C-alpha positions, 0 to 999 in steps of 0.5 A, spaced: 417 132 862 420 126 865 423 130 871 416 134 872 412 127 872 418 125 877 417 131 882 410 130 882 410 123 884 415 125 890 411 131 892 405 126 892 408 121 896 410 127 901 403 130 901 400 123 902 405 121 908 403 128 911 396 126 911 397 119 914 401 122 920 395 126 921 390 120 921 395 117 926 395 123 931 387 124 930 384 116 929 377 118 930 375 119 923 378 112 921 374 109 927 368 112 926 369 110 918 370 102 921 364 103 926 359 105 922 359 100 917 360 094 922 354 096 926 350 096 919 353 089 917 351 086 924 344 090 924 342 088 917 345 081 917 340 079 923 335 084 922 333 082 915 335 075 914 330 071 912 325 076 910 328 078 903 327 075 897 334 074 893 334 069 887 328 067 889 329 064 895 330 067 902 335 063 905 339 066 911 346 064 909 345 067 902 342 073 904 348 074 909 353 073 903 348 078 898 348 083 904 355 084 906 358 085 899 352 091 898 355 094 905 362 093 903 361 097 897 357 102 900 362 104 905 367 105 899 363 110 895 362 114 902 369 115 903 367 121 899 365 124 905 372 124 909 376 127 903 371 132 902 371 134 909 378 134 910 380 138 904 374 143 905 378 143 913 385 145 909 382 150 905 379 153 911 386 153 915 389 156 909 394 150 908 392 152 900 396 158 901 402 155 904 402 150 899 402 155 894 409 158 896 412 152 895 416 149 889 411 143 888 407 140 883 400 143 884 396 137 882 400 133 888 396 136 893 390 133 891 393 126 889 397 126 896 390 127 899 386 122 895 392 116 896 392 117 904 385 117 904 386 110 900 390 107 905 384 108 910 379 106 905 384 099 904 384 098 911 376 099 912 376 094 906 380 089 911 376 090 917 369 089 913 372 083 910 373 080 917 367 082 920 363 079 914 366 073 915 364 073 922 357 074 921 357 069 915 360 072 909 364 067 904 368 067 898 367 061 893 372 062 887 378 062 890 383 067 893 385 070 887 378 072 885 377 074 892 383 079 891 380 082 885 374 083 888 376 087 893 381 091 888 374 093 884 371 096 890 377 099 892 378 102 885 371 105 886 372 108 893 379 111 890 375 114 884 370 117 889 375 120 893 377 124 887 369 127 887 370 128 894 376 132 892 372 137 888 366 137 893 371 139 898 374 145 894 368 147 891 364 147 899 365 153 904 366 149 909 368 142 912 360 142 914 358 143 907 363 138 904 361 132 909 353 134 908 352 135 900 354 129 898 349 125 902 344 129 897 347 124 891 350 118 896 343 115 898 340 115 892 346 112 888 347 107 894 340 105 894 337 105 887 342 100 886 343 092 887 346 093 893 340 091 898 334 089 893 333 086 887 333 091 881 328 086 877 322 088 883 323 095 882 319 099 877 322 099 870 324 107 870 328 106 877 330 099 874 334 102 868 337 107 873 339 101 878 342 097 872 346 103 869 348 105 876 356 105 876 355 103 884 352 097 881 356 095 876 362 094 882 357 090 887 355 085 881 362 084 879 364 083 886 359 078 888 361 074 881 368 074 883 367 072 890 361 067 887 356 070 892 348 070 890 346 076 885 340 079 883 335 076 878 335 078 870 340 083 868 338 085 861 343 092 861 350 091 858 353 093 865 350 087 869 352 083 863 359 085 864 359 087 871 367 087 871 369 090 865 363 095 866 366 097 873 373 098 871 371 103 866 366 106 870 371 107 876 377 109 870 372 114 868 370 117 874 378 118 876 380 121 870 374 126 869 374 128 877 381 129 878 382 133 872 376 137 874 379 138 881 386 140 879 383 145 875 379 148 881 385 147 885 389 151 881 384 157 880 383 157 888 390 157 888 391 163 884 385 167 886 
């Protein structure tokens, strides 16, 4: 048992290293992942600052801190697209057949891919933190809590790479894999507390926003950063956002990793 686990870990890191080498040789995707949220941070900060009521005030500095965290969190869940498109592309190129012929753990292929994407995700968060600081975002609860806030967003992003892994295996092409997640990514990120106060939404939509896993991580990060949050929070995830964020992310990883590995095994043996 220990030997099988050790082999799976070694194989996963080999695949992850291979993925990082490919990113190094074709950095265009990373640049796109960095440029788009950077534009959003700058645009939202200077266009909407002073016109959005957060916590009963339209203070520009408060909105900057509120807005930057929402965009950071939105960016991490959009990591699902890169993972889905990458795995679908590997499927189209026949890499699944090549890996099937090698004496390696089945789940290592997907684990390695998600680990390499996690490195790109961490780099993205570092860049967004720097850009956010440049436009006025600040943390007020000390460095340990700041790191904890970024860790929760990173964990959520890693969880969604497993959603991307399953999507990539199920899609027929990289184009489908990169566009299909938008059907639920946009509602998930906008029916939340990322950009507006859910208390201003209609009751059914507010319940959806408050129980949204994305909202829990956003609220947890704002709490740890000491940034302005939203209004009254009656739902359990909003009252205990840090615990809810951890639970949501772990459940997503367990469920979608299980489904993705099962799908991969079926694909590899078909």
